matplotlib code that plots the C-alpha trace (Angstrom):
import matplotlib.pyplot as plt

x = [-12.1, -9.6, -10.9, -14.1, -13.0, -9.4, -9.8, -10.5, -7.2, -9.1, -10.2, -6.6, -5.1, -6.6, -5.7, -2.1, -2.0, -3.4, -1.5, 1.5, 3.0, 4.9, 6.0, 7.5, 9.9, 11.6, 12.2, 16.0, 15.9, 14.4, 16.8, 20.5, 22.7, 23.3, 19.5, 19.1, 21.7, 20.0, 16.7, 18.1, 19.3, 16.0, 14.0, 16.1, 15.6, 11.8, 12.2, 12.3, 14.9, 16.0, 15.2, 14.3, 10.9, 10.1, 11.1, 7.5, 6.6, 6.4, 8.5, 5.5, 4.3, 7.8, 7.9, 4.5, 5.8, 9.0, 7.0, 6.2, 9.8, 10.4, 7.3, 8.4, 11.9, 10.5, 8.3, 5.1, 2.1, 1.0, -2.5, -2.9, -3.0, -5.5, -7.5, -8.0, -9.0, -11.5, -13.0, -13.5, -15.2, -17.5, -18.5, -19.1, -21.4, -23.1, -22.1, -22.1, -18.6, -17.9, -14.6, -13.2, -11.6, -11.9, -9.2, -8.8, -8.4, -5.5, -3.8, -4.0, -2.4, 0.7, 0.4, -0.3, 2.9, 5.4, 7.9, 10.9, 9.1, 8.4, 12.1, 13.3, 11.0, 12.0, 15.7, 15.0, 13.3, 16.2, 18.8, 17.1, 16.2, 18.8, 17.2, 13.6, 13.2, 14.4, 12.1, 9.2, 9.8, 10.0, 6.7, 5.0, 6.2, 4.9, 1.6, 1.4, 2.0, -0.5, 2.3, 0.5, 2.8, 5.9, 4.2, 3.4, 7.0, 8.3, 5.8, 5.2, 8.2, 10.7, 8.0, 6.9, 10.4, 11.9, 8.9, 6.3, 4.3, 3.9, 3.1, 0.3, -1.1, -0.8, -1.5, -3.0, -5.3, -6.6, -7.1, -9.0, -11.4, -11.8, -12.6, -15.3, -16.8, -16.8, -18.2, -21.1, -21.7, -21.6, -24.0, -26.5, -29.2, -29.5, -25.9, -25.3, -21.9, -19.1, -15.9, -13.1, -10.1, -7.3, -3.5, -2.2, -0.1, -3.3, -4.2, -0.9, 0.5, -0.8, -2.4, -4.2, -7.8, -8.1, -6.8, -9.0, -12.1, -11.2, -11.0, -14.5, -15.7, -15.8, -14.4, -12.0, -11.2, -8.8, -10.0]
y = [4.1, 1.7, -1.0, -0.6, -2.9, -1.6, -1.6, -5.4, -7.3, -10.5, -10.1, -10.1, -12.8, -15.9, -14.3, -13.8, -17.4, -18.8, -16.8, -15.6, -18.8, -21.6, -24.2, -26.5, -23.9, -21.8, -18.1, -18.4, -20.8, -18.1, -15.2, -14.5, -15.0, -11.2, -10.6, -13.2, -11.4, -8.0, -9.5, -11.0, -7.6, -6.0, -8.7, -8.1, -4.4, -5.1, -7.1, -10.6, -13.2, -13.1, -14.1, -17.6, -16.2, -15.3, -18.6, -19.8, -16.5, -15.6, -12.7, -10.4, -10.8, -10.1, -6.9, -5.8, -6.4, -4.4, -1.4, -0.9, -0.6, 3.0, 4.1, 2.4, 3.8, 7.2, 7.1, 6.8, 4.6, 2.5, 2.2, 6.0, 6.7, 9.3, 6.5, 4.7, 7.9, 8.9, 5.4, 5.6, 9.0, 7.8, 4.8, 6.9, 9.2, 6.1, 7.2, 4.4, 3.3, 1.6, 0.1, 0.3, -3.1, -5.9, -7.1, -10.2, -8.0, -6.1, -9.3, -10.8, -7.7, -8.7, -12.5, -13.1, -11.4, -14.0, -15.3, -13.7, -10.3, -10.7, -11.5, -8.6, -6.1, -7.5, -7.1, -3.5, -2.9, -4.5, -2.6, 0.7, 0.1, 2.6, 5.4, 4.4, 6.4, 9.7, 9.0, 8.4, 11.8, 13.5, 11.7, 12.9, 16.4, 16.5, 15.2, 17.8, 20.5, 19.0, 18.5, 15.8, 16.0, 15.4, 12.4, 11.1, 11.4, 9.7, 6.9, 6.4, 7.6, 4.9, 2.2, 3.4, 3.6, 0.4, -1.8, -0.8, -3.9, -3.4, 0.3, -0.6, -3.3, -1.5, 2.1, 2.5, -0.4, 0.3, 4.0, 3.1, 0.8, 3.4, 6.1, 4.0, 3.4, 7.1, 8.0, 5.7, 7.1, 10.7, 10.1, 8.4, 10.9, 9.2, 9.9, 12.8, 14.1, 11.5, 11.7, 9.7, 8.5, 6.9, 7.1, 10.4, 8.7, 7.7, 11.4, 12.6, 12.4, 11.7, 8.4, 9.7, 9.3, 13.1, 13.1, 10.1, 11.9, 15.0, 12.8, 11.5, 15.1, 16.0, 19.3, 18.7, 21.6, 21.7, 23.7]
z = [1.0, -0.5, 1.8, 4.0, 6.8, 7.1, 10.9, 11.1, 11.5, 11.8, 8.2, 6.8, 9.1, 7.3, 3.9, 5.0, 6.3, 3.1, 0.5, 2.5, 3.8, 2.1, 4.7, 2.0, 0.7, 3.4, 2.6, 2.8, -0.1, -2.3, -1.3, -1.8, 1.3, 1.4, 1.5, 4.2, 6.3, 5.7, 6.6, 9.8, 10.9, 10.0, 11.9, 15.0, 14.8, 14.9, 18.1, 16.6, 17.3, 13.7, 10.1, 11.2, 12.4, 8.8, 7.2, 6.5, 4.8, 1.1, 0.0, -0.6, 3.0, 4.3, 2.1, 3.5, 7.1, 6.4, 5.3, 9.0, 9.9, 8.8, 10.6, 13.8, 13.6, 12.9, 16.0, 14.0, 15.0, 12.0, 13.5, 13.7, 9.9, 8.6, 6.9, 10.2, 12.0, 9.3, 9.2, 13.0, 12.6, 9.8, 11.9, 15.0, 12.9, 11.4, 7.9, 5.3, 4.3, 1.0, -0.3, -3.8, -3.1, -0.6, 1.7, -0.5, -3.6, -2.0, -0.8, -4.3, -5.7, -3.8, -3.6, -7.3, -8.4, -9.8, -7.2, -9.1, -8.9, -5.2, -4.5, -6.6, -4.8, -1.4, -2.4, -3.3, 0.0, 2.0, 0.1, 0.8, 4.5, 5.7, 3.7, 4.5, 7.8, 6.2, 3.2, 5.5, 7.2, 3.7, 2.8, 5.9, 5.5, 1.9, 3.1, 5.8, 3.2, 0.8, -1.8, -3.7, -6.7, -4.6, -3.0, -6.5, -7.6, -4.4, -4.7, -8.4, -10.5, -9.7, -9.8, -13.3, -14.6, -13.2, -12.7, -15.4, -15.1, -11.4, -11.9, -14.3, -12.0, -8.7, -9.8, -13.3, -13.4, -9.9, -10.6, -13.7, -11.7, -9.0, -11.5, -13.1, -9.6, -8.8, -12.2, -11.6, -8.1, -9.3, -12.1, -9.8, -8.8, -5.5, -4.6, -2.2, -1.2, -1.4, 0.6, -0.9, 1.1, -0.8, -0.8, -2.0, -4.7, -6.4, -6.8, -8.4, -11.8, -15.3, -14.4, -11.3, -10.4, -10.8, -14.3, -15.2, -13.8, -15.9, -19.0, -18.2, -18.3, -14.6, -13.3, -10.4, -8.1, -5.2, -2.3]

ax = plt.figure().add_subplot(projection="3d")
ax.plot(x, y, z, "-o")
ax.set_aspect("equal")
plt.show()
C-alpha cells in the first residue's frame, strides 16, 4: 500500500502539528483577502466557526483538509475508502502489509513545498471548490467503471501541464521509487503473490507504475 499504517490517525497527528502549524505567521497573512473570504465560507460549510480556526495552519495542511469537503458534500465517508477496507481485510486475515512510503514521507511531500507553491495550490483549490463535488462524482463513476485512463486525465493532466515540478515530485518520482520496490519484490524467489493498492492515478498515463514496469521487462495484463 502507499502507507502501511493508513488506519492510524495517531501517527499523523504529531506530524501535522510539527510541520503543518506556524503560530508566528497566521494563515491570513499569507493569503489574499479574496482567498481568506473563500476559505471562511468553506470552513463554515464544514461546520467550523470560520477561517479563524485555521489561522495557525500552514497552507498545505489547509489544502489537505479541504480535500475532504467534496467527499462530505457528496455524501461520501472519507474513512470508507477502498484502501481502508482492504487494509482492514488484510489485517483480519493476518496478511503482512508493507508500505511504499511512511506517513512522514507523505507529510513531507506536501510540507516541504515552497510557501509560494503551497499558497498557489490552495488558491486553485479554493477557486474550484464549487466544481469539486461534481468532479468527485465523476471520479467515483470512472473508478466504478474501471476507467483508469479517465482518472489519470482528471488527476494528472492539469497537474502536469500547469505545475510540472509538482507533477514530477508527486507522481513521476514516486512512481519511479515504487516501481523499483516492486521490481525487487518480484525478482525475489521468496516472494509469493503481491497485491498492490495505490491511487488509480498512479496506474494511468505514460509515467504510470504500469508503464515503468513494462520498461523494466515485466508483462502487465489487465484481467
